[in-house]
VEXDREN-2710 file (C-alpha; in Angstrom, 1 decimal):
% VEXDREN-2710
k/r/px/py/pz
1/UNK/0.0/-0.3/0.1
2/UNK/1.0/3.7/-1.0
3/UNK/1.4/6.3/1.7
4/UNK/2.0/10.3/1.6
5/UNK/2.4/12.4/4.2
6/UNK/4.8/15.7/3.6
7/UNK/7.8/16.9/5.8
8/UNK/10.3/20.1/5.0
9/UNK/13.9/20.5/3.7
10/UNK/16.0/23.8/4.9
11/UNK/17.5/25.5/1.8
12/UNK/19.8/28.5/2.8
13/UNK/17.3/30.0/5.5
14/UNK/14.0/29.1/3.7
15/UNK/12.5/25.6/4.0
16/UNK/10.5/23.5/1.1
17/UNK/8.1/21.4/1.4
18/UNK/9.2/17.8/0.9
19/UNK/6.7/14.9/-0.5
20/UNK/7.8/11.4/1.7
21/UNK/5.7/8.7/-0.5
22/UNK/6.3/5.7/1.3
23/UNK/5.6/2.2/-0.9
24/UNK/5.2/-1.2/1.4
25/UNK/4.4/-4.5/-0.4
26/UNK/4.8/-8.1/0.2
27/UNK/8.5/-9.7/-1.2
28/UNK/12.1/-9.9/-0.4
29/UNK/13.2/-7.6/2.8
30/UNK/14.4/-4.9/1.3
31/UNK/14.1/-1.1/2.4
32/UNK/15.4/1.5/0.1
33/UNK/15.4/5.7/0.3
34/UNK/15.2/7.2/-3.3
35/UNK/15.2/10.7/-4.2
36/UNK/18.9/12.2/-3.7
37/UNK/19.5/11.5/-0.1
38/UNK/22.7/11.7/1.9
39/UNK/24.3/9.7/4.1
40/UNK/22.3/10.7/7.2
41/UNK/19.3/9.8/5.5
42/UNK/20.0/7.0/4.1
43/UNK/20.5/5.5/7.6
44/UNK/17.3/6.8/8.5
45/UNK/16.3/2.8/7.5
46/UNK/18.0/1.4/10.4
47/UNK/16.9/3.9/13.4
48/UNK/13.7/4.2/11.7
49/UNK/13.5/0.5/12.4
50/UNK/14.2/-0.1/15.2
51/UNK/12.2/3.0/16.8
52/UNK/9.3/1.5/15.2
53/UNK/10.0/-1.4/17.4
54/UNK/10.5/0.1/20.0
55/UNK/7.4/1.8/19.6
56/UNK/5.2/-1.5/20.2
57/UNK/4.9/-2.1/16.2
58/UNK/6.3/-5.0/13.9
59/UNK/9.8/-3.6/12.0
60/UNK/10.3/-3.9/8.8
61/UNK/13.0/-6.4/9.2
62/UNK/10.9/-8.8/11.0
63/UNK/8.0/-9.7/7.6
64/UNK/8.8/-10.1/4.6
65/UNK/7.8/-6.4/2.6
66/UNK/9.5/-4.7/0.6
67/UNK/9.9/-1.3/1.7
68/UNK/10.7/2.0/-0.5
69/UNK/11.0/5.8/0.4
70/UNK/10.9/8.3/-1.9
71/UNK/11.4/11.9/-1.2
72/UNK/10.7/14.4/-3.3
73/UNK/11.3/16.9/-5.4
74/UNK/13.8/14.4/-6.4
75/UNK/16.0/17.1/-8.1
76/UNK/17.3/18.6/-4.3
77/UNK/19.8/16.7/-2.1
78/UNK/18.1/15.4/1.2
79/UNK/20.0/15.9/4.3
80/UNK/20.4/15.1/7.8
81/UNK/17.9/13.0/9.8
82/UNK/14.6/15.5/10.5
83/UNK/12.9/12.4/8.2
84/UNK/12.8/10.2/10.5
85/UNK/9.8/11.1/11.4
86/UNK/7.8/11.2/8.3
87/UNK/8.9/8.1/7.3
88/UNK/8.4/5.8/9.8
89/UNK/4.7/7.2/10.1
90/UNK/4.8/6.8/6.6
91/UNK/5.5/3.5/6.8
92/UNK/2.9/3.0/10.2
93/UNK/0.2/3.7/7.6
94/UNK/1.6/2.2/4.4
95/UNK/1.6/-0.9/6.0
96/UNK/-2.0/-0.3/7.8
97/UNK/-0.5/-0.2/11.0
98/UNK/-2.4/3.0/12.2
99/UNK/-4.3/5.0/10.4
100/UNK/-4.9/8.8/10.5
101/UNK/-5.5/11.7/8.4
102/UNK/-1.9/13.4/7.0
103/UNK/-4.0/16.4/5.5
104/UNK/-2.3/19.6/5.9
105/UNK/0.1/18.2/8.5
106/UNK/3.9/18.1/8.1
107/UNK/6.1/16.3/10.5
108/UNK/9.7/15.9/11.0
109/UNK/12.4/15.0/14.4
110/UNK/15.2/12.5/14.2
111/UNK/14.3/9.0/15.9
112/UNK/16.4/7.5/18.6
113/UNK/16.3/3.9/19.0
114/UNK/14.3/3.8/21.9
115/UNK/11.9/6.1/19.8
116/UNK/12.3/9.3/21.4
117/UNK/12.2/12.4/19.3
118/UNK/15.6/14.7/19.0
119/UNK/15.4/18.4/18.8
120/UNK/15.9/19.6/14.8
121/UNK/17.5/22.8/14.0
122/UNK/15.5/25.7/11.9
123/UNK/12.1/24.7/13.4
124/UNK/10.9/28.5/12.8
125/UNK/11.5/28.4/9.5
126/UNK/9.3/25.0/8.6
127/UNK/6.4/26.9/11.0
128/UNK/6.9/29.7/8.6
129/UNK/6.7/27.7/5.2
130/UNK/3.6/26.2/6.9
131/UNK/2.0/29.5/7.0
132/UNK/2.9/30.1/3.5
133/UNK/2.0/27.1/1.8
134/UNK/-1.5/27.0/4.4
135/UNK/-0.7/24.3/5.7
136/UNK/-2.5/24.4/9.7
137/UNK/-0.2/22.0/11.4
138/UNK/3.5/21.0/12.4
139/UNK/4.2/17.8/14.5
140/UNK/7.7/18.2/15.6
141/UNK/10.0/17.5/18.8
142/UNK/8.5/18.8/22.1
143/UNK/12.0/20.9/22.5
144/UNK/11.2/22.6/19.4
145/UNK/7.3/23.7/19.8
146/UNK/7.6/26.5/21.8
147/UNK/10.3/28.1/18.6
148/UNK/7.1/26.9/15.9
149/UNK/5.2/28.2/18.5
150/UNK/6.4/31.6/17.6
151/UNK/4.1/32.0/14.3
152/UNK/0.5/32.8/14.1
153/UNK/-2.0/30.9/12.4
154/UNK/0.1/27.0/12.6
155/UNK/-0.4/24.7/15.3
156/UNK/3.2/23.6/16.8
157/UNK/2.2/19.7/18.4
158/UNK/5.2/18.8/20.3
159/UNK/6.0/14.8/20.4
160/UNK/8.5/12.9/22.8
161/UNK/8.0/9.7/21.5
162/UNK/7.2/7.7/18.5
163/UNK/4.6/6.1/20.0
164/UNK/2.9/9.9/21.0
165/UNK/2.7/11.3/17.8
166/UNK/0.8/7.9/16.7
167/UNK/-1.8/7.9/19.6
168/UNK/-2.1/11.8/18.9
169/UNK/-2.9/11.3/15.0
170/UNK/-5.1/8.7/15.9
171/UNK/-6.5/11.1/18.3
172/UNK/-6.0/8.6/21.9
173/UNK/-4.6/11.8/23.3
174/UNK/-5.1/15.4/23.1
175/UNK/-1.6/17.6/22.7
176/UNK/-2.3/21.3/22.7
177/UNK/-0.6/23.3/20.6
178/UNK/2.4/24.8/22.0
179/UNK/3.0/29.3/22.2
180/UNK/4.9/31.6/22.7
181/UNK/5.3/34.9/24.3
182/UNK/6.3/37.0/20.7
183/UNK/6.3/39.9/22.0
184/UNK/10.3/41.2/22.1
185/UNK/11.9/41.3/25.9
186/UNK/13.7/44.5/27.0
187/UNK/17.2/43.6/28.2
188/UNK/19.4/45.3/30.4
189/UNK/23.5/44.8/29.6
190/UNK/24.1/41.2/30.8
191/UNK/28.3/41.4/30.5
192/UNK/28.1/44.6/32.6
193/UNK/29.3/47.1/29.6
194/UNK/28.4/50.3/30.0
195/UNK/29.9/54.0/28.8
196/UNK/29.9/55.1/32.1
197/UNK/32.1/52.7/32.8
198/UNK/34.6/54.2/30.6
199/UNK/36.6/57.0/31.4
200/UNK/37.8/59.0/28.8
201/UNK/37.2/58.6/25.2
202/UNK/34.8/61.6/24.8
203/UNK/35.4/61.8/21.1
204/UNK/34.9/57.7/20.6
205/UNK/31.5/57.9/22.9
206/UNK/30.3/60.3/20.5
207/UNK/31.0/59.0/17.5
208/UNK/29.4/55.4/19.0
209/UNK/26.4/57.9/19.4
210/UNK/26.1/58.4/15.9
211/UNK/26.9/55.0/14.7
212/UNK/24.3/53.2/16.9
213/UNK/22.0/56.2/15.5
214/UNK/22.2/55.7/11.9
215/UNK/23.6/52.3/11.5
216/UNK/27.1/53.5/10.2
217/UNK/30.1/51.2/9.9
218/UNK/33.4/52.6/12.1
219/UNK/36.8/52.4/12.0
220/UNK/38.7/52.6/15.0
221/UNK/43.0/52.9/15.3
222/UNK/44.9/53.5/18.1
223/UNK/47.8/51.7/20.2
224/UNK/47.0/48.6/22.0
225/UNK/45.1/48.7/25.1
226/UNK/43.5/52.1/24.7
227/UNK/39.7/50.4/24.8
228/UNK/39.2/49.7/21.4
229/UNK/37.7/46.8/22.4
230/UNK/35.8/47.5/25.3
231/UNK/34.3/50.7/23.0
232/UNK/32.7/48.4/20.5
233/UNK/31.6/45.7/23.3
234/UNK/29.5/48.7/24.9
235/UNK/28.3/49.5/21.2
236/UNK/25.0/47.1/21.4
237/UNK/24.4/48.5/25.2
238/UNK/23.0/51.7/23.1
239/UNK/21.5/50.0/20.4
240/UNK/17.8/49.9/20.2
241/UNK/15.7/46.3/21.0
242/UNK/15.0/44.4/17.7
243/UNK/10.9/44.6/16.1
244/UNK/9.5/41.8/16.3
245/UNK/9.6/41.0/12.5
246/UNK/13.5/42.2/13.0
247/UNK/13.4/39.1/16.0
248/UNK/12.4/36.7/14.0
249/UNK/14.9/37.1/10.8
250/UNK/17.8/36.6/13.7
251/UNK/16.2/34.1/14.9
252/UNK/15.7/32.4/11.7
253/UNK/19.3/32.7/11.0
254/UNK/20.5/31.1/14.4
255/UNK/17.6/28.2/14.3
256/UNK/19.2/27.0/11.1
257/UNK/22.8/27.3/12.6
258/UNK/21.4/25.4/15.5
259/UNK/22.9/28.7/18.0
260/UNK/19.2/29.5/19.7
261/UNK/20.2/27.5/23.1
262/UNK/17.4/27.8/25.2
263/UNK/16.1/30.9/23.8
264/UNK/12.8/30.7/21.7
265/UNK/13.2/34.7/20.4
266/UNK/16.5/36.7/20.2
267/UNK/15.4/40.1/20.8
268/UNK/19.1/41.3/21.6
269/UNK/21.1/42.5/19.0
270/UNK/23.7/40.3/17.5
271/UNK/27.3/40.9/18.3
272/UNK/29.7/38.8/16.5
273/UNK/33.4/38.9/16.6
274/UNK/35.4/36.6/14.7
275/UNK/39.0/35.9/15.1
276/UNK/41.4/37.3/12.5
277/UNK/42.6/33.4/11.4
278/UNK/39.0/33.1/10.7
279/UNK/38.6/31.4/6.7
280/UNK/36.8/33.1/4.0
281/UNK/33.5/30.2/4.5
282/UNK/32.8/31.0/7.8
283/UNK/33.1/34.9/7.7
284/UNK/31.3/35.5/4.3
285/UNK/29.3/32.0/4.3
286/UNK/29.5/29.1/1.8
287/UNK/30.8/25.2/2.2
288/UNK/28.7/22.3/0.7
289/UNK/25.8/22.6/1.6
290/UNK/26.1/26.2/2.0
291/UNK/25.9/27.8/5.7
292/UNK/25.2/31.2/7.1
293/UNK/28.4/33.1/7.6
294/UNK/29.7/35.5/10.5
295/UNK/28.3/38.6/8.6
296/UNK/25.5/36.6/8.4
297/UNK/24.7/36.0/12.0
298/UNK/25.4/39.5/12.5
299/UNK/22.2/40.5/11.0
300/UNK/21.0/43.2/12.8
301/UNK/23.8/44.0/15.1
302/UNK/27.4/44.5/14.9
303/UNK/30.2/42.3/13.2
304/UNK/33.4/43.8/15.3
305/UNK/36.7/42.9/13.4
306/UNK/39.8/43.4/16.0
307/UNK/43.3/43.3/14.4
308/UNK/41.7/44.0/11.2
309/UNK/44.5/44.4/9.2
310/UNK/45.4/40.7/10.1
311/UNK/42.4/39.5/8.5
312/UNK/43.7/37.6/5.3
313/UNK/43.1/40.4/2.3
314/UNK/40.9/38.3/0.1
315/UNK/38.3/37.5/2.8
316/UNK/38.4/41.3/3.6
317/UNK/37.6/42.1/-0.2
318/UNK/34.9/39.7/-0.3
319/UNK/32.9/42.2/2.0
320/UNK/33.0/44.7/0.1
321/UNK/29.8/43.6/-2.1
322/UNK/27.3/42.7/1.6
323/UNK/28.3/46.0/3.0
324/UNK/26.8/47.5/0.2
325/UNK/24.0/45.7/-0.2
326/UNK/22.9/44.2/2.7
327/UNK/23.1/40.9/1.5
328/UNK/25.6/38.0/0.4
329/UNK/24.8/35.9/-2.7
330/UNK/26.6/32.2/-2.8
331/UNK/26.1/30.8/-6.4
332/UNK/26.7/27.0/-6.7
333/UNK/26.6/24.8/-9.7
334/UNK/22.8/24.1/-9.5
335/UNK/21.3/27.4/-7.6
336/UNK/22.0/31.0/-5.9
337/UNK/21.2/31.5/-2.3
338/UNK/20.7/34.8/-1.2
339/UNK/21.7/35.1/2.6
340/UNK/21.0/38.6/4.7
341/UNK/23.8/41.0/5.6
342/UNK/22.9/43.9/7.2
343/UNK/25.2/44.7/9.6
344/UNK/26.8/47.6/11.2
345/UNK/30.7/47.1/10.6
346/UNK/33.0/48.1/13.8
347/UNK/36.4/47.7/13.1
348/UNK/39.9/48.1/15.5
349/UNK/43.4/48.6/14.6
350/UNK/46.9/49.6/15.4
351/UNK/49.4/52.3/13.6
352/UNK/51.5/49.2/13.0
353/UNK/52.3/45.7/13.8
354/UNK/53.9/46.7/17.1
355/UNK/51.4/49.0/17.9
356/UNK/53.7/52.2/18.8
357/UNK/54.2/54.1/15.5
358/UNK/54.0/58.0/16.0
359/UNK/53.7/57.2/19.7
360/UNK/56.2/59.8/21.3
361/UNK/56.7/57.8/24.3
362/UNK/57.4/54.2/23.3
363/UNK/59.6/53.0/20.6
364/UNK/58.1/51.3/16.9
365/UNK/60.6/48.2/15.8
366/UNK/58.4/48.0/13.1
367/UNK/60.5/48.4/9.3
368/UNK/58.9/51.0/7.0
369/UNK/58.0/48.0/4.4
370/UNK/56.2/46.4/7.6
371/UNK/54.6/49.3/8.2
372/UNK/53.4/49.9/4.4
373/UNK/52.2/46.6/4.0
374/UNK/50.6/46.3/7.1
375/UNK/48.7/49.9/6.1
376/UNK/47.9/48.0/2.6
377/UNK/45.1/46.4/4.1
378/UNK/43.5/49.6/5.7
379/UNK/43.1/51.5/1.6
380/UNK/41.2/51.4/-1.4
381/UNK/37.3/50.6/-2.1
382/UNK/36.8/48.7/1.4
383/UNK/37.9/51.3/3.7
384/UNK/35.6/53.9/1.4
385/UNK/32.7/52.4/3.1
386/UNK/33.2/53.1/6.2
387/UNK/31.5/56.1/7.9
388/UNK/33.6/57.0/10.4
389/UNK/37.1/57.3/11.0
390/UNK/38.0/57.5/14.5
391/UNK/41.2/57.4/16.8
392/UNK/41.5/56.5/20.0
393/UNK/44.4/57.5/21.9
394/UNK/46.5/56.3/25.5
395/UNK/44.7/58.2/27.8
396/UNK/46.5/60.1/31.3
397/UNK/46.6/58.6/34.9
398/UNK/44.2/61.2/36.1
399/UNK/41.2/59.9/33.4
400/UNK/42.1/56.5/34.1
401/UNK/41.8/56.6/37.9
402/UNK/38.9/58.4/37.8
403/UNK/40.7/61.8/39.2
404/UNK/39.2/64.5/36.4
405/UNK/36.1/65.5/37.8
406/UNK/33.9/64.0/34.7
407/UNK/30.5/63.8/33.8
408/UNK/29.6/60.3/33.2
409/UNK/26.9/59.8/30.4
410/UNK/25.1/55.9/30.6
411/UNK/24.5/53.8/28.0
412/UNK/20.8/54.0/28.7
413/UNK/21.1/57.7/28.3
414/UNK/22.6/57.7/24.8
415/UNK/20.0/54.6/24.4
416/UNK/17.4/57.2/24.9
417/UNK/18.7/59.8/22.5
418/UNK/19.3/56.6/19.9
419/UNK/15.8/55.6/20.4
420/UNK/14.5/58.7/19.6
421/UNK/16.9/59.2/16.4
422/UNK/15.5/55.9/14.8
423/UNK/12.2/56.4/15.9
424/UNK/12.5/59.4/13.4
425/UNK/14.4/57.4/10.2
426/UNK/11.3/55.0/10.7
427/UNK/9.0/57.8/10.3
428/UNK/10.9/58.7/7.4
429/UNK/11.2/55.7/5.7
430/UNK/8.5/53.5/7.2
431/UNK/10.3/50.0/7.1
432/UNK/13.0/49.7/9.5
433/UNK/15.6/51.2/7.4
434/UNK/19.1/53.6/8.9
435/UNK/20.3/56.4/7.3
436/UNK/23.3/54.5/6.5
437/UNK/21.3/52.5/3.8
438/UNK/20.1/55.7/1.7
439/UNK/20.3/55.5/-1.7
440/UNK/20.9/58.0/-3.7
441/UNK/17.3/59.3/-4.7
442/UNK/16.5/59.1/-1.4
443/UNK/20.2/61.3/0.1
444/UNK/18.8/64.1/-2.6
445/UNK/15.8/64.1/-0.8
446/UNK/16.4/63.7/2.2
447/UNK/20.3/65.5/2.9
448/UNK/19.5/69.0/1.4
449/UNK/21.9/71.8/2.7
450/UNK/22.7/74.9/2.9
451/UNK/25.3/77.0/0.9
452/UNK/27.5/77.1/3.9
453/UNK/27.9/73.5/4.0
454/UNK/28.0/73.0/0.6
455/UNK/31.1/75.2/0.3
456/UNK/32.5/73.2/2.7
457/UNK/31.6/70.3/1.3
458/UNK/33.0/71.4/-2.4
459/UNK/36.3/72.3/-0.7
460/UNK/36.4/68.4/0.9
461/UNK/35.9/66.9/-2.5
462/UNK/38.2/69.4/-4.8
463/UNK/40.7/68.9/-2.6
464/UNK/40.7/64.9/-3.4
465/UNK/40.0/64.7/1.1
466/UNK/37.2/62.4/0.2
467/UNK/36.0/60.7/-2.9
468/UNK/32.3/60.7/-4.3
469/UNK/31.2/57.7/-2.2
470/UNK/32.9/59.3/0.9
471/UNK/30.7/63.0/-0.1
472/UNK/27.4/60.6/0.1
473/UNK/28.9/59.1/3.7
474/UNK/29.1/62.4/5.2
475/UNK/25.6/63.5/4.0
476/UNK/24.5/60.4/5.5
477/UNK/26.0/61.4/8.7
478/UNK/25.5/64.6/8.5
479/UNK/21.4/63.3/8.5
480/UNK/21.9/61.3/11.8
481/UNK/23.6/64.0/13.6
482/UNK/20.8/66.1/12.4
483/UNK/18.4/63.6/13.8
484/UNK/20.4/62.7/17.0
485/UNK/20.0/66.8/17.7
486/UNK/16.0/66.9/16.8
487/UNK/16.6/68.9/13.5
488/UNK/15.0/68.7/10.7
489/UNK/17.7/70.8/8.5
490/UNK/21.1/69.7/8.4
491/UNK/23.0/72.3/9.9
492/UNK/26.6/73.7/8.8
493/UNK/28.1/72.2/12.5
494/UNK/26.6/69.1/11.1
495/UNK/28.2/68.7/8.2
496/UNK/31.3/70.1/9.9
497/UNK/31.3/67.0/12.2
498/UNK/30.0/64.6/9.7
499/UNK/33.9/65.7/8.0
500/UNK/35.8/65.6/10.8
501/UNK/35.3/61.5/11.0
502/UNK/36.8/61.5/7.8
503/UNK/40.1/59.9/7.2
504/UNK/42.8/63.3/7.3
505/UNK/44.0/61.3/4.0
506/UNK/41.8/59.8/1.2
507/UNK/41.6/55.9/1.5
END
């Protein structure tokens, strides 16, 4: 007898419905799976047979039965063990050991040998696919039910064992659909990082405020130990919470990668800080099958690259397209995947390999050729995509010890200003877009300047201090500074401050 039920497969960050057909007929004992299965799927026949026996049913290897499982579409490679549950239920239905209606349902989950269901990756992606296809119910491991319950209109039924799934489908037991609180939670900083705890570096703190206000990219340079990494780690504490739509985008990414841990919905903006030895595929994304990289894991958050010149040059150059477009396209022979990568880039670098070039109190031991090679990675088109450049100098003992009278501004105070700035941009663009994402048409519409500002910009362009791309970035930063001031118009002081964050020499 032939049975047909449905499951799903992850392609990139999206789920595709998979049709699982199982034919069980008397004959020589065989158990075959077709439809481009990988090794984990091929091994399902061993797990499924033992799990069926553990659930109290007669398994295929105890009967003279030929089992053929077809996974369609056949040209899509099937990976992982989440097809165990649909294959097992398909066999039980085809061999008339159970009777249930599979319509309007999808099934997924890996079976242990004792019939338990193990957690799966990407539950929220499967639930979204159900909603898009009009499927009303998803049956999956209990640990993933709350995650799938985030999606309204889809009944997420969590089961612990194969036997429990059969009993539910036959109407012997009732399992209430899982629900999850979809409201993003306002969280306080858990790392103890706060702008108010950092002594000195007032210009750097102001730059962080602008970065958070408009989502701009930032470059920090200075000698080792001056607080560049600490400043970067405080940036998430002044960013506004994710909206539900943004939280769902980030949750999808982390769910597919198996990085949700015990969370159901991610409401804190990601902060990713990969090591400089990170490979191209790990940073940009790729592999076989393609997987999201660090730039996708930093979506809607911060990507911090410490010791920036130590990264491989080819890896850095590959970031130019995602920085500009907010997405990374991974091309393969059969298909092309587009992964989101709308992040704020923050980089930190020393002035030379030893870090003491230009320091009057320490001797630089680097040769001129070493310094040139080191700085060569900080030049060119990639650096032209950075909005703000700041120097983070060494601070004096008086400030470090707190002996100077200094008015400390806390992260919460800055966060309130940033939130108001983002609200202005929400009213302006209406789709969660920030000032850093404006295109040319939007720049012309929203970044009008007065005559004095135009003369200042003209001098900067004509003197080759800034390129055409740099000119547009100055206007974007000026717009953010004006928004932080609550000003509808961009004034001369806003443009002057934005120009001050450009490097002294063209990059």
